C-alpha positions in Angstrom: -31.2 34.9 -4.4 -34.9 34.2 -4.3 -36.9 34.0 -1.1 -37.2 30.2 -1.7 -33.5 29.6 -1.5 -32.4 27.5 1.5 -29.8 28.7 3.9 -27.1 26.3 5.3 -24.7 27.1 8.1 -21.3 25.5 8.1 -20.3 25.3 11.8 -16.6 24.5 12.5 -14.1 24.6 15.3 -10.9 23.3 13.7 -8.9 24.4 10.6 -9.1 20.9 9.0 -12.9 21.3 8.9 -12.7 23.8 6.1 -11.7 21.1 3.6 -14.3 18.8 5.1 -17.2 21.0 4.4 -16.1 22.7 1.2 -17.5 19.9 -1.1 -20.8 20.4 0.7 -20.6 24.2 0.2 -19.9 23.6 -3.6 -23.0 21.5 -3.8 -25.0 24.2 -2.0 -23.8 26.8 -4.4 -24.4 24.6 -7.4 -28.1 24.5 -6.4 -28.2 28.3 -6.1 -28.7 28.1 -2.3 -26.8 30.0 0.4 -24.0 29.0 2.7 -22.4 30.8 5.6 -19.6 29.9 8.0 -19.5 30.2 11.7 -16.2 29.7 13.4 -16.3 28.4 17.0 -13.4 29.2 19.4 -9.8 30.0 19.0 -8.5 26.9 17.2 -10.0 27.8 13.9 -8.3 30.5 11.8 -10.5 32.9 9.8 -7.6 33.5 7.4 -8.4 30.1 5.8 -11.6 31.5 4.4 -11.3 32.5 0.8 -12.7 35.6 -0.9 -16.0 33.9 -2.0 -16.8 32.5 1.4 -19.0 34.4 3.8 -18.8 34.3 7.6 -21.3 35.1 10.3 -19.3 36.6 13.2 -21.8 36.3 16.1 -24.6 34.2 17.4 -26.9 37.2 16.9 -25.9 37.3 13.3 -26.6 33.6 13.0 -30.0 33.9 14.6 -30.9 36.8 12.4 -29.8 34.9 9.2 -32.1 32.0 10.3 -30.4 29.0 8.7 -32.6 26.1 7.6 -29.9 23.6 8.6 -26.5 23.5 10.3 -23.8 21.1 9.2 -21.3 20.1 11.9 -18.1 18.0 11.3 -17.7 17.9 15.1 -19.3 16.4 18.2 -21.4 19.2 19.5 -23.4 22.3 18.4 -25.4 24.7 20.5 -29.2 24.1 20.6 -29.9 27.9 20.6 -28.7 28.1 17.0 -31.7 27.9 14.6 -32.1 25.1 12.0 -32.0 21.3 11.7 -28.7 20.1 13.3 -26.8 17.7 11.0 -23.8 15.7 12.1 -21.5 14.9 9.2 -18.5 13.6 11.2 -14.8 14.7 11.2 -13.5 11.3 10.4 -14.1 7.6 10.3 -14.6 5.3 13.2 -11.1 4.3 14.2 -12.4 2.3 17.2 -11.1 4.8 19.8 -12.6 4.6 23.2 -13.6 7.6 25.3 -13.3 8.1 29.1 -16.6 6.3 29.6 -15.2 3.1 27.9 -17.5 3.6 24.9 -16.6 4.0 21.2 -16.4 7.7 20.8 -17.7 7.6 17.2 -21.1 6.4 18.5 -21.4 8.6 21.6 -24.7 10.4 21.5 -24.4 13.9 22.9 -28.0 15.1 22.3 -27.1 17.8 19.8 -28.2 16.4 16.4 -31.5 15.9 14.6 -29.8 13.9 11.8 -26.7 11.9 11.4 -25.4 11.4 7.8 -23.5 8.2 8.0 -20.7 7.0 5.7 -21.6 3.3 5.1 -23.1 0.2 6.6 -20.5 -0.2 9.3 -21.7 3.0 10.9 -25.2 3.2 9.6 -26.4 0.1 11.4 -25.1 1.1 14.9 -26.6 4.5 14.5 -29.9 3.1 13.4 -29.9 1.0 16.6 -29.1 4.1 18.6 -31.9 6.1 16.8 -34.4 3.4 17.8 -33.1 3.4 21.4 -33.2 7.2 21.9 -35.8 8.4 19.4 -34.2 11.9 19.3 -32.6 11.8 15.8 -32.8 10.4 12.3 -30.2 8.5 10.3 -29.4 8.6 6.6 -26.6 6.7 4.8 -25.1 9.3 2.5 -21.4 8.8 2.3 -18.9 11.4 3.6 -18.9 14.7 1.6 -15.3 15.3 2.5 -14.2 12.6 0.1 -16.2 13.8 -2.9 -13.1 15.4 -4.6 -11.1 12.2 -4.1 -13.6 10.3 -6.3 -13.9 13.0 -8.9 -11.6 13.7 -11.8 -9.0 16.5 -11.8 -7.9 16.5 -8.1 -4.7 18.5 -7.8 -1.5 16.4 -7.1 1.0 19.1 -5.8 3.3 16.6 -4.3 4.2 14.8 -7.5 7.8 15.3 -8.8 8.3 15.0 -12.5 10.8 12.4 -13.4 10.9 10.8 -10.0 9.2 7.4 -10.3 10.2 6.0 -6.9 7.3 4.6 -4.8 5.9 7.2 -2.4 5.3 6.3 1.2 3.0 8.5 3.2 3.6 8.5 7.0 0.7 9.7 9.2 0.3 9.5 12.9 -2.3 10.4 15.5 -1.5 13.0 18.1 -2.5 10.9 21.2 0.7 10.2 23.1 -0.6 6.7 24.1 -1.4 5.7 20.5 1.0 7.7 18.4 3.9 5.7 16.8 5.7 8.8 15.6 8.2 8.9 18.5 8.9 5.2 18.3 9.5 4.9 14.6 11.5 8.1 14.2 14.9 6.6 13.9 13.7 3.9 11.5 12.0 6.4 9.2 15.2 8.5 9.3 17.2 5.5 8.2 14.8 4.5 5.5 14.6 8.0 4.1 18.4 8.2 4.0 18.5 5.0 1.9 16.6 6.9 -0.8 14.8 3.8 -2.2 11.4 5.5 -1.6 10.2 9.1 -1.5 8.6 9.9 1.9 5.7 12.3 2.7 5.1 13.0 6.4 1.9 14.6 7.7 0.5 14.7 11.3 -2.7 15.7 13.0 -2.7 19.4 13.8 -2.7 18.6 17.5 0.6 16.6 17.3 3.1 17.9 19.9 5.5 20.5 18.5 8.6 18.6 19.6 7.7 15.7 17.4 6.8 18.0 14.5 10.2 19.7 14.8 12.1 16.4 14.8 10.5 15.2 11.6 10.8 18.6 9.9 14.5 18.3 10.5 14.6 15.1 8.4 13.5 17.0 5.2 15.6 16.1 2.2 15.2 15.2 -1.4 13.8 11.9 -0.1 11.5 13.2 2.6 9.0 16.1 2.7 7.1 17.3 5.7 3.6 18.5 4.8 1.5 21.0 6.7 -2.0 21.3 5.1 -5.6 21.7 5.9 -6.6 19.5 2.9 -5.1 16.0 3.0 -6.9 14.6 -0.1 -4.1 15.6 -2.6 -1.6 14.1 -0.2 -3.5 10.8 -0.1 -3.7 10.7 -3.9 0.1 11.3 -4.2 1.2 8.2 -2.2 1.4 4.5 -3.1 1.3 3.2 0.4 0.8 4.5 3.9 2.5 3.8 7.2 0.3 4.7 10.1 -0.8 3.7 13.6 -4.5 4.2 14.7 -5.3 7.5 13.0 -8.6 7.3 11.0 -6.8 8.9 8.1 -5.7 5.4 7.1 -9.3 4.6 6.3 -9.4 7.5 3.8 -6.3 6.1 2.2 -7.7 2.6 2.0 -10.7 3.8 0.1 -8.5 4.5 -2.9 -7.7 0.8 -3.0 -4.2 1.4 -1.7 -2.6 -0.7 1.1 -1.7 0.4 4.6 1.0 -0.8 7.0 0.3 -0.1 10.7 2.6 -0.1 13.6 1.2 -1.4 16.9 -2.4 -1.2 15.7 -4.5 -3.2 18.1 -7.6 -3.7 15.9 -6.3 -7.0 14.3 -8.0 -6.2 11.0 -7.3 -8.4 7.9 -7.3 -5.3 5.6 -4.2 -3.9 7.3 -0.7 -5.3 7.5 0.3 -4.7 11.1 3.8 -4.9 12.6 5.1 -4.6 16.1 8.9 -4.5 15.6 10.8 -1.7 13.9 12.8 -4.1 11.8 9.5 -5.4 10.3 8.5 -2.0 8.8 10.6 -2.2 5.7 9.7 -5.7 4.6 6.0 -5.0 5.3 6.1 -1.9 3.0 7.9 -3.9 0.3 5.3 -6.6 0.6 2.2 -4.3 0.3 3.8 -2.4 -2.6 3.5 -5.7 -4.6 -0.3 -5.6 -4.0 -0.9 -9.2 -2.8 -4.2 -10.3 -4.3 -5.6 -11.6 -1.0 -4.8 -8.3 0.8 -6.3 -6.2 -1.9 -9.5 -8.3 -1.8 -9.7 -7.7 2.0 -9.3 -4.0 1.4 -12.1 -3.9 -1.2 -14.4 -5.8 1.1 -13.7 -3.5 4.0 -14.2 -0.4 1.8 -17.6 -1.6 0.7 -18.6 -1.8 4.4 -17.1 1.5 5.6 -17.9 3.7 2.6 -19.5 2.0 -0.5 -20.0 5.3 -2.4 -17.3 6.0 -5.0 -19.3 8.5 -7.2 -18.2 11.8 -5.5 -21.9 12.6 -4.9 -22.1 12.3 -1.1 -22.7 16.0 -0.7 -25.8 15.8 -2.8 -27.1 12.9 -0.8 -26.5 14.8 2.5 -28.4 17.8 1.1 -31.3 15.6 -0.1 -31.5 13.9 3.4 -31.4 17.3 5.1 -34.0 18.8 2.9 -36.3 15.8 3.5 -36.1 16.4 7.2 -36.6 20.1 6.8 -39.7 19.4 4.8 -41.1 16.7 7.1 -40.1 18.4 10.3 -38.9 16.9 13.6 -42.1 16.8 15.5 -42.0 13.0 15.5 -38.7 13.0 17.4 -38.6 12.8 21.2 -37.4 15.9 23.0 -33.6 15.8 23.6 -32.3 15.6 27.2 -31.4 19.0 28.6 -27.7 18.2 29.3 -27.5 21.6 31.1 -23.8 21.4 31.9 -22.8 20.7 28.3 -24.9 23.5 27.0 -23.8 26.0 29.7 -20.2 25.2 28.7 -21.1 26.0 25.1 -22.8 29.2 26.1 -19.7 30.2 28.1 -17.3 29.3 25.2 -19.4 31.5 22.8 -20.1 34.2 25.3 -23.9 34.0 24.6 -26.3 34.2 27.5 -29.6 35.2 25.9 -32.3 32.6 26.5 -35.0 34.0 24.1 
């Protein structure tokens, strides 16, 4: 490595974030630059690191390494870590509200210098927020997580040779107030026993264990329960999705595939929503026929949410980050102190040096 190589820190707190940042890491390596991982807290398992990936164990090691930029697929990052702080998001805007009654996707927590947005639907709100606060920049880059989905050769480990039945992927959010998993359990059990379709079931890592165990017990030649830190091969394997409000449905739609939702309150024309258990089967049958009007709505929505289908979002994120590194952030307003939030981060990381 030459002295001119840039250094990028990949800062994660959840196991699913490995797959989110690995396309970015691949782009960093392809340029001959350096990447290191920092794992925050106890919910991320270092065993998921592979042999080629390098980890910094302490804040002192991070500060000594002096990253040029820090990529974060989460909501917060400590300000005492060196480098430009770049928010790359852990999902799409699913319209979920936080305890303050605001859309959580657009909550500004005074941690980032740059937000790399996924498409016009999020770029425009963030640009308005950037104008309002003056503490960060915005670049529309697409979401690096999806790069492999738009590239050739993505592994499809869930295909079964000789089984040409339609594949239904059932995903559900972990929030008890929003999850449909408990409600639709008996219906999915009955539909899987019919054997007309092959079912794949995957839940958010924070889903309650009792729900996970119930669905695992349904496993058969018609239904497979999947536990994975990389959902992209799973999304590629299915023909249609059944979901609730989880933002994973947006990732599925971006393939040009239809989604049936249960008790989704967003009233979107690119989704087929049902509110009664008996309507699930006919809705799935309907969308499997790919109605032209529905497919046109899906395409229109995808152009707004994530127009990039070239698998090059990682390169755009790096270009936007490097531009900010080169230009500096002196023209940004100082961020509010938010002492309580940053004291909590110091406590979580056990770091109390203030130099």
